[in-house]
C-alpha positions as YAML, in Angstrom:
chain: A
units: angstrom
residues:
- id: 1
  name: MET
  ca: [6.77, -18.83, -60.89]
- id: 2
  name: ARG
  ca: [8.41, -15.46, -60.19]
- id: 3
  name: GLU
  ca: [12.19, -15.21, -60.34]
- id: 4
  name: LEU
  ca: [14.18, -13.02, -57.95]
- id: 5
  name: LYS
  ca: [17.93, -12.51, -58.07]
- id: 6
  name: CYS
  ca: [20.00, -12.87, -54.92]
- id: 7
  name: GLU
  ca: [21.60, -9.49, -55.52]
- id: 8
  name: LYS
  ca: [18.19, -7.86, -54.90]
- id: 9
  name: ILE
  ca: [17.99, -9.63, -51.54]
- id: 10
  name: THR
  ca: [21.48, -8.44, -50.64]
- id: 11
  name: GLU
  ca: [20.64, -4.84, -51.58]
- id: 12
  name: ALA
  ca: [17.42, -4.90, -49.54]
- id: 13
  name: ILE
  ca: [19.10, -6.34, -46.44]
- id: 14
  name: ALA
  ca: [21.95, -3.82, -46.62]
- id: 15
  name: GLU
  ca: [19.44, -0.96, -46.70]
- id: 16
  name: LEU
  ca: [17.49, -2.44, -43.78]
- id: 17
  name: CYS
  ca: [20.66, -2.66, -41.66]
- id: 18
  name: VAL
  ca: [21.26, 1.07, -41.98]
- id: 19
  name: LYS
  ca: [17.60, 2.05, -41.63]
- id: 20
  name: ALA
  ca: [16.95, -0.10, -38.57]
- id: 21
  name: ASN
  ca: [20.02, 1.28, -36.81]
- id: 22
  name: THR
  ca: [19.36, 4.95, -37.56]
- id: 23
  name: VAL
  ca: [15.57, 5.42, -37.76]
- id: 24
  name: LEU
  ca: [13.38, 4.43, -34.83]
- id: 25
  name: PRO
  ca: [9.96, 3.02, -35.81]
- id: 26
  name: ASP
  ca: [7.18, 5.61, -35.51]
- id: 27
  name: ASP
  ca: [5.24, 3.60, -32.92]
- id: 28
  name: VAL
  ca: [8.21, 3.44, -30.53]
- id: 29
  name: LYS
  ca: [9.11, 7.08, -31.17]
- id: 30
  name: LYS
  ca: [5.59, 8.18, -30.23]
- id: 31
  name: LEU
  ca: [5.53, 6.04, -27.09]
- id: 32
  name: ILE
  ca: [8.83, 7.56, -25.91]
- id: 33
  name: CYS
  ca: [7.66, 11.13, -26.53]
- id: 34
  name: ASP
  ca: [4.30, 10.43, -24.86]
- id: 35
  name: ALA
  ca: [6.18, 8.91, -21.92]
- id: 36
  name: GLU
  ca: [8.03, 12.19, -21.40]
- id: 37
  name: LYS
  ca: [4.69, 13.92, -20.77]
- id: 38
  name: ALA
  ca: [3.43, 11.13, -18.50]
- id: 39
  name: GLU
  ca: [6.60, 10.62, -16.44]
- id: 40
  name: LYS
  ca: [6.23, 12.03, -12.91]
- id: 41
  name: SER
  ca: [9.92, 12.07, -12.00]
- id: 42
  name: PRO
  ca: [11.78, 15.29, -12.99]
- id: 43
  name: VAL
  ca: [14.96, 13.27, -13.65]
- id: 44
  name: GLY
  ca: [12.96, 10.74, -15.64]
- id: 45
  name: LYS
  ca: [11.48, 13.53, -17.77]
- id: 46
  name: ILE
  ca: [14.97, 14.82, -18.56]
- id: 47
  name: VAL
  ca: [16.13, 11.34, -19.57]
- id: 48
  name: LEU
  ca: [13.14, 10.81, -21.85]
- id: 49
  name: HIS
  ca: [13.61, 14.26, -23.39]
- id: 50
  name: ASP
  ca: [17.23, 13.38, -24.14]
- id: 51
  name: LEU
  ca: [16.16, 10.09, -25.72]
- id: 52
  name: CYS
  ca: [13.70, 11.92, -27.98]
- id: 53
  name: GLU
  ca: [16.45, 14.34, -29.04]
- id: 54
  name: ASN
  ca: [18.78, 11.42, -29.69]
- id: 55
  name: TYR
  ca: [16.25, 9.75, -32.01]
- id: 56
  name: MET
  ca: [15.69, 12.94, -33.99]
- id: 57
  name: LEU
  ca: [19.42, 13.64, -34.33]
- id: 58
  name: ALA
  ca: [20.21, 10.05, -35.34]
- id: 59
  name: GLU
  ca: [17.59, 10.13, -38.09]
- id: 60
  name: LYS
  ca: [18.64, 13.59, -39.32]
- id: 61
  name: GLU
  ca: [22.36, 12.83, -39.40]
- id: 62
  name: GLY
  ca: [22.15, 9.15, -40.37]
- id: 63
  name: LEU
  ca: [23.89, 8.09, -37.17]
- id: 64
  name: PRO
  ca: [23.28, 4.95, -35.09]
- id: 65
  name: LEU
  ca: [20.63, 5.24, -32.38]
- id: 66
  name: CYS
  ca: [22.97, 3.37, -30.04]
- id: 67
  name: GLN
  ca: [26.64, 2.42, -30.03]
- id: 68
  name: ASP
  ca: [25.62, -1.24, -29.79]
- id: 69
  name: THR
  ca: [24.32, -1.85, -33.29]
- id: 70
  name: GLY
  ca: [23.39, -5.39, -32.35]
- id: 71
  name: MET
  ca: [23.35, -8.86, -33.79]
- id: 72
  name: ALA
  ca: [21.24, -8.93, -36.93]
- id: 73
  name: VAL
  ca: [18.09, -11.01, -36.53]
- id: 74
  name: VAL
  ca: [16.19, -11.58, -39.77]
- id: 75
  name: PHE
  ca: [12.64, -12.86, -40.05]
- id: 76
  name: ALA
  ca: [12.01, -13.91, -43.64]
- id: 77
  name: GLU
  ca: [8.67, -14.88, -45.15]
- id: 78
  name: VAL
  ca: [9.35, -16.59, -48.47]
- id: 79
  name: GLY
  ca: [6.54, -16.99, -50.96]
- id: 80
  name: GLN
  ca: [6.36, -20.55, -52.22]
- id: 81
  name: ASP
  ca: [6.04, -19.28, -55.80]
- id: 82
  name: VAL
  ca: [9.35, -17.39, -55.75]
- id: 83
  name: HIS
  ca: [12.38, -18.88, -57.49]
- id: 84
  name: ILE
  ca: [15.60, -17.40, -56.10]
- id: 85
  name: THR
  ca: [18.41, -17.26, -58.66]
- id: 86
  name: GLY
  ca: [22.07, -16.27, -58.81]
- id: 87
  name: GLY
  ca: [23.21, -17.73, -55.50]
- id: 88
  name: ASP
  ca: [21.85, -19.12, -52.27]
- id: 89
  name: PHE
  ca: [19.34, -17.40, -50.00]
- id: 90
  name: GLU
  ca: [21.19, -17.30, -46.67]
- id: 91
  name: SER
  ca: [24.47, -16.21, -48.26]
- id: 92
  name: ALA
  ca: [22.61, -13.34, -49.94]
- id: 93
  name: ILE
  ca: [21.25, -12.23, -46.57]
- id: 94
  name: ASN
  ca: [24.65, -12.40, -44.89]
- id: 95
  name: GLU
  ca: [26.24, -10.48, -47.74]
- id: 96
  name: GLY
  ca: [23.61, -7.80, -47.17]
- id: 97
  name: ILE
  ca: [24.53, -7.68, -43.47]
- id: 98
  name: ARG
  ca: [28.22, -7.42, -44.39]
- id: 99
  name: GLN
  ca: [27.63, -4.58, -46.82]
- id: 100
  name: GLY
  ca: [25.14, -2.72, -44.62]
- id: 101
  name: TYR
  ca: [27.30, -2.77, -41.50]
- id: 102
  name: THR
  ca: [30.39, -1.77, -43.46]
- id: 103
  name: LYS
  ca: [28.88, 1.02, -45.56]
- id: 104
  name: GLY
  ca: [26.81, 2.30, -42.64]
- id: 105
  name: PHE
  ca: [29.87, 2.45, -40.32]
- id: 106
  name: LEU
  ca: [27.97, 0.32, -37.82]
- id: 107
  name: ARG
  ca: [29.79, -1.40, -34.98]
- id: 108
  name: LYS
  ca: [30.68, -5.00, -35.75]
- id: 109
  name: SER
  ca: [29.99, -7.05, -32.64]
- id: 110
  name: ILE
  ca: [29.83, -10.70, -33.71]
- id: 111
  name: VAL
  ca: [32.38, -13.30, -32.65]
- id: 112
  name: ALA
  ca: [32.84, -16.48, -34.70]
- id: 113
  name: ASP
  ca: [32.88, -18.83, -31.72]
- id: 114
  name: PRO
  ca: [31.02, -18.39, -28.41]
- id: 115
  name: LEU
  ca: [34.06, -19.34, -26.29]
- id: 116
  name: ARG
  ca: [37.09, -18.40, -28.39]
- id: 117
  name: ARG
  ca: [35.66, -14.94, -29.15]
- id: 118
  name: THR
  ca: [37.35, -13.90, -32.40]
- id: 119
  name: ASN
  ca: [35.43, -11.09, -34.10]
- id: 120
  name: THR
  ca: [34.19, -11.95, -37.60]
- id: 121
  name: GLY
  ca: [34.88, -8.35, -38.65]
- id: 122
  name: ASP
  ca: [31.66, -7.80, -40.61]
- id: 123
  name: ASN
  ca: [28.82, -8.52, -38.13]
- id: 124
  name: THR
  ca: [27.95, -11.81, -39.83]
- id: 125
  name: PRO
  ca: [26.41, -14.27, -39.58]
- id: 126
  name: ALA
  ca: [22.86, -13.13, -38.95]
- id: 127
  name: VAL
  ca: [20.31, -15.15, -37.02]
- id: 128
  name: ILE
  ca: [17.80, -16.09, -39.71]
- id: 129
  name: HIS
  ca: [14.25, -17.39, -39.22]
- id: 130
  name: ILE
  ca: [12.51, -18.53, -42.41]
- id: 131
  name: ARG
  ca: [8.83, -19.27, -43.05]
- id: 132
  name: ILE
  ca: [7.44, -20.53, -46.36]
- id: 133
  name: VAL
  ca: [4.15, -18.76, -47.11]
- id: 134
  name: PRO
  ca: [1.70, -18.61, -50.02]
- id: 135
  name: GLY
  ca: [2.38, -16.19, -52.86]
- id: 136
  name: ASP
  ca: [5.36, -14.94, -54.81]
- id: 137
  name: ARG
  ca: [6.72, -12.21, -52.54]
- id: 138
  name: LEU
  ca: [9.55, -12.02, -50.02]
- id: 139
  name: LYS
  ca: [9.08, -10.11, -46.78]
- id: 140
  name: PHE
  ca: [11.97, -9.29, -44.47]
- id: 141
  name: VAL
  ca: [11.93, -7.92, -40.94]
- id: 142
  name: LEU
  ca: [15.41, -7.06, -39.70]
- id: 143
  name: ALA
  ca: [15.83, -6.47, -35.97]
- id: 144
  name: PRO
  ca: [19.34, -5.61, -34.73]
- id: 145
  name: LYS
  ca: [19.47, -6.92, -31.15]
- id: 146
  name: GLY
  ca: [21.74, -5.23, -28.66]
- id: 147
  name: PHE
  ca: [22.96, -7.39, -25.83]
- id: 148
  name: GLY
  ca: [22.47, -5.03, -22.91]
- id: 149
  name: SER
  ca: [18.82, -6.05, -23.14]
- id: 150
  name: GLU
  ca: [19.36, -9.52, -24.62]
- id: 151
  name: ASN
  ca: [21.45, -10.52, -21.60]
- id: 152
  name: MET
  ca: [18.46, -9.87, -19.34]
- id: 153
  name: SER
  ca: [16.18, -12.35, -21.12]
- id: 154
  name: THR
  ca: [14.87, -15.36, -19.21]
- id: 155
  name: MET
  ca: [12.89, -18.56, -19.71]
- id: 156
  name: LYS
  ca: [10.86, -20.81, -17.45]
- id: 157
  name: MET
  ca: [8.98, -24.06, -17.88]
- id: 158
  name: PHE
  ca: [5.68, -23.61, -16.06]
- id: 159
  name: LEU
  ca: [3.37, -26.40, -15.01]
- id: 160
  name: PRO
  ca: [0.30, -26.54, -17.25]
- id: 161
  name: SER
  ca: [-1.81, -25.78, -14.18]
- id: 162
  name: CYS
  ca: [-0.21, -22.35, -13.65]
- id: 163
  name: SER
  ca: [-2.45, -19.29, -13.45]
- id: 164
  name: PRO
  ca: [-2.27, -16.11, -15.54]
- id: 165
  name: ASP
  ca: [-1.09, -14.31, -12.38]
- id: 166
  name: GLU
  ca: [1.95, -16.59, -12.20]
- id: 167
  name: ILE
  ca: [2.86, -15.66, -15.77]
- id: 168
  name: ILE
  ca: [2.49, -11.97, -14.94]
- id: 169
  name: ASP
  ca: [4.63, -12.43, -11.80]
- id: 170
  name: PHE
  ca: [7.36, -13.98, -13.95]
- id: 171
  name: ILE
  ca: [7.25, -11.15, -16.51]
- id: 172
  name: VAL
  ca: [7.31, -8.43, -13.85]
- id: 173
  name: GLY
  ca: [9.98, -10.23, -11.84]
- id: 174
  name: THR
  ca: [12.22, -10.46, -14.91]
- id: 175
  name: VAL
  ca: [12.02, -6.71, -15.45]
- id: 176
  name: ASP
  ca: [12.55, -5.99, -11.76]
- id: 177
  name: LYS
  ca: [15.64, -8.20, -11.59]
- id: 178
  name: ALA
  ca: [17.03, -6.65, -14.79]
- id: 179
  name: GLY
  ca: [16.93, -3.18, -13.25]
- id: 180
  name: SER
  ca: [18.75, -0.57, -15.33]
- id: 181
  name: ASN
  ca: [20.75, -3.11, -17.39]
- id: 182
  name: PRO
  ca: [18.42, -3.26, -20.43]
- id: 183
  name: CYS
  ca: [18.26, 0.58, -20.69]
- id: 184
  name: PRO
  ca: [14.65, 1.26, -19.73]
- id: 185
  name: PRO
  ca: [12.05, 2.25, -20.67]
- id: 186
  name: VAL
  ca: [11.89, -1.22, -22.14]
- id: 187
  name: ILE
  ca: [9.62, -3.09, -24.49]
- id: 188
  name: VAL
  ca: [9.00, -6.59, -23.17]
- id: 189
  name: GLY
  ca: [8.52, -9.44, -25.61]
- id: 190
  name: VAL
  ca: [6.88, -12.58, -24.22]
- id: 191
  name: GLY
  ca: [6.61, -15.94, -25.95]
- id: 192
  name: LEU
  ca: [4.15, -18.38, -24.42]
- id: 193
  name: GLY
  ca: [3.60, -21.94, -25.62]
- id: 194
  name: GLY
  ca: [5.05, -24.25, -28.22]
- id: 195
  name: THR
  ca: [8.42, -25.70, -27.20]
- id: 196
  name: VAL
  ca: [11.40, -23.95, -25.60]
- id: 197
  name: GLU
  ca: [12.85, -22.76, -28.90]
- id: 198
  name: MET
  ca: [9.43, -21.76, -30.25]
- id: 199
  name: ALA
  ca: [8.72, -19.66, -27.16]
- id: 200
  name: ALA
  ca: [12.06, -17.90, -27.63]
- id: 201
  name: ILE
  ca: [11.30, -17.11, -31.28]
- id: 202
  name: LEU
  ca: [7.84, -15.86, -30.33]
- id: 203
  name: ALA
  ca: [9.34, -13.56, -27.70]
- id: 204
  name: LYS
  ca: [11.77, -12.13, -30.25]
- id: 205
  name: LYS
  ca: [9.02, -11.65, -32.82]
- id: 206
  name: ALA
  ca: [6.92, -9.92, -30.17]
- id: 207
  name: LEU
  ca: [9.55, -7.17, -29.93]
- id: 208
  name: ALA
  ca: [9.09, -6.42, -33.63]
- id: 209
  name: ARG
  ca: [5.30, -6.17, -33.30]
- id: 210
  name: PRO
  ca: [4.02, -2.57, -33.30]
- id: 211
  name: ALA
  ca: [4.32, -1.56, -29.67]
- id: 212
  name: ASP
  ca: [1.05, 0.38, -29.71]
- id: 213
  name: ILE
  ca: [-1.07, -2.53, -30.97]
- id: 214
  name: PRO
  ca: [-2.29, -5.02, -28.32]
- id: 215
  name: ASN
  ca: [-2.68, -8.75, -28.79]
- id: 216
  name: LYS
  ca: [-5.72, -9.55, -30.95]
- id: 217
  name: ASP
  ca: [-7.05, -11.87, -28.26]
- id: 218
  name: PRO
  ca: [-8.74, -9.74, -25.54]
- id: 219
  name: PHE
  ca: [-7.61, -12.24, -22.89]
- id: 220
  name: TYR
  ca: [-3.93, -11.77, -23.71]
- id: 221
  name: ALA
  ca: [-4.39, -8.05, -24.31]
- id: 222
  name: GLY
  ca: [-5.60, -7.90, -20.70]
- id: 223
  name: LEU
  ca: [-2.47, -9.75, -19.52]
- id: 224
  name: GLU
  ca: [-0.34, -7.24, -21.45]
- id: 225
  name: ARG
  ca: [-2.07, -4.30, -19.79]
- id: 226
  name: GLU
  ca: [-1.82, -5.75, -16.29]
- id: 227
  name: SER
  ca: [1.85, -6.67, -16.78]
- id: 228
  name: LEU
  ca: [2.64, -3.15, -18.03]
- id: 229
  name: LYS
  ca: [0.80, -1.57, -15.11]
- id: 230
  name: ARG
  ca: [2.68, -3.65, -12.57]
- id: 231
  name: ILE
  ca: [6.05, -3.08, -14.26]
- id: 232
  name: ASN
  ca: [5.54, 0.67, -14.20]
- id: 233
  name: SER
  ca: [4.68, 0.51, -10.50]
- id: 234
  name: LEU
  ca: [8.16, -0.90, -9.76]
- id: 235
  name: GLY
  ca: [9.62, 2.61, -9.74]
- id: 236
  name: LEU
  ca: [12.73, 1.78, -11.78]
- id: 237
  name: GLY
  ca: [12.01, 4.56, -14.27]
- id: 238
  name: PRO
  ca: [13.93, 5.74, -17.34]
- id: 239
  name: GLN
  ca: [17.49, 4.36, -17.38]
- id: 240
  name: GLY
  ca: [16.89, 3.09, -13.84]
- id: 241
  name: PHE
  ca: [17.01, 6.58, -12.26]
- id: 242
  name: GLY
  ca: [13.55, 6.17, -10.74]
- id: 243
  name: GLY
  ca: [10.16, 7.13, -12.09]
- id: 244
  name: THR
  ca: [6.81, 5.94, -13.34]
- id: 245
  name: VAL
  ca: [7.77, 4.82, -16.87]
- id: 246
  name: THR
  ca: [9.86, 1.65, -16.74]
- id: 247
  name: ALA
  ca: [8.26, -0.04, -19.76]
- id: 248
  name: LEU
  ca: [6.55, 1.26, -22.87]
- id: 249
  name: SER
  ca: [4.80, -1.94, -23.85]
- id: 250
  name: VAL
  ca: [4.41, -5.62, -23.07]
- id: 251
  name: ASN
  ca: [3.83, -7.73, -26.19]
- id: 252
  name: ILE
  ca: [2.70, -11.33, -25.70]
- id: 253
  name: GLU
  ca: [2.70, -13.86, -28.55]
- id: 254
  name: THR
  ca: [1.35, -17.40, -28.11]
- id: 255
  name: TYR
  ca: [1.42, -20.82, -29.80]
- id: 256
  name: PRO
  ca: [-0.32, -24.14, -29.07]
- id: 257
  name: THR
  ca: [1.65, -26.33, -26.68]
- id: 258
  name: HIS
  ca: [1.81, -29.80, -25.14]
- id: 259
  name: ILE
  ca: [-0.61, -30.95, -22.43]
- id: 260
  name: ALA
  ca: [2.28, -31.56, -20.03]
- id: 261
  name: GLY
  ca: [4.03, -28.19, -20.14]
- id: 262
  name: LEU
  ca: [3.98, -24.46, -20.64]
- id: 263
  name: PRO
  ca: [7.22, -22.80, -21.80]
- id: 264
  name: CYS
  ca: [7.54, -19.06, -21.33]
- id: 265
  name: VAL
  ca: [10.36, -16.80, -22.54]
- id: 266
  name: VAL
  ca: [10.75, -13.11, -21.75]
- id: 267
  name: ASN
  ca: [12.96, -11.27, -24.24]
- id: 268
  name: MET
  ca: [13.86, -7.75, -23.15]
- id: 269
  name: GLY
  ca: [14.10, -4.88, -25.62]
- id: 270
  name: CYS
  ca: [15.72, -1.55, -24.77]
- id: 271
  name: HIS
  ca: [14.21, 1.88, -25.45]
- id: 272
  name: ALA
  ca: [15.78, 1.77, -28.93]
- id: 273
  name: SER
  ca: [13.56, -1.10, -30.06]
- id: 274
  name: ARG
  ca: [14.99, -1.26, -33.57]
- id: 275
  name: HIS
  ca: [13.46, -3.03, -36.52]
- id: 276
  name: ALA
  ca: [12.74, -2.31, -40.17]
- id: 277
  name: GLU
  ca: [10.95, -4.24, -42.86]
- id: 278
  name: THR
  ca: [10.60, -4.46, -46.61]
- id: 279
  name: GLU
  ca: [8.93, -6.58, -49.25]
- id: 280
  name: LEU
  ca: [10.33, -7.72, -52.58]
...
């Protein structure tokens, strides 16, 4: 049994908060810069060029990629042979969020109650998803989620008899209806299967998957390609100013589901598809 102190978890989470908000993952950075070359609209090219400059400046100066530094979403894989000491696990994570957002001068956007709207003042609590896995390591993926894109997310309960084309129509329609609100070019996370809440978690996890790596199943990789092709034919373009690059990637994640239903959730991610990970 390996012991791990809570203070190590707090330190790691605090570092991830700053890194995720200031350094864009290499896969997304490359897709944006490649999109500038591929974009056919002169205005769209200018927008994409500005985004590339923004990413480089943010990383160089240690500044946030976007003024909305998001609600912290944490995916934690906890090895079953780890013994966490010196406190409790979720409190250690939230303390890391508190320290990271304070020391990093990141905007604190979380309200304590969904209707009474009083700001917590430290961007806590995080949304935490925990899986117990074999081994004695801890893996964290921290994904700050801005709400310009989050607000454009949708879900639908399909009949089990629905066709792949109906799923693609739903994905494309969600992006079309969202327009410029999620700050395109977007990354589209899709969760398909399980139950309603499982589909939503899958869609969120899909946004943290490397955007340049297709689904391992060739069938779903084909659905990703077709969805991306159709989204980019909408003409919305970078920041909604028109063009040929509306989305950078469509990532579909699936889970077994019930014979009587087929839940599908589309979770939109903006051009600053932020996430960072570490292992302890």
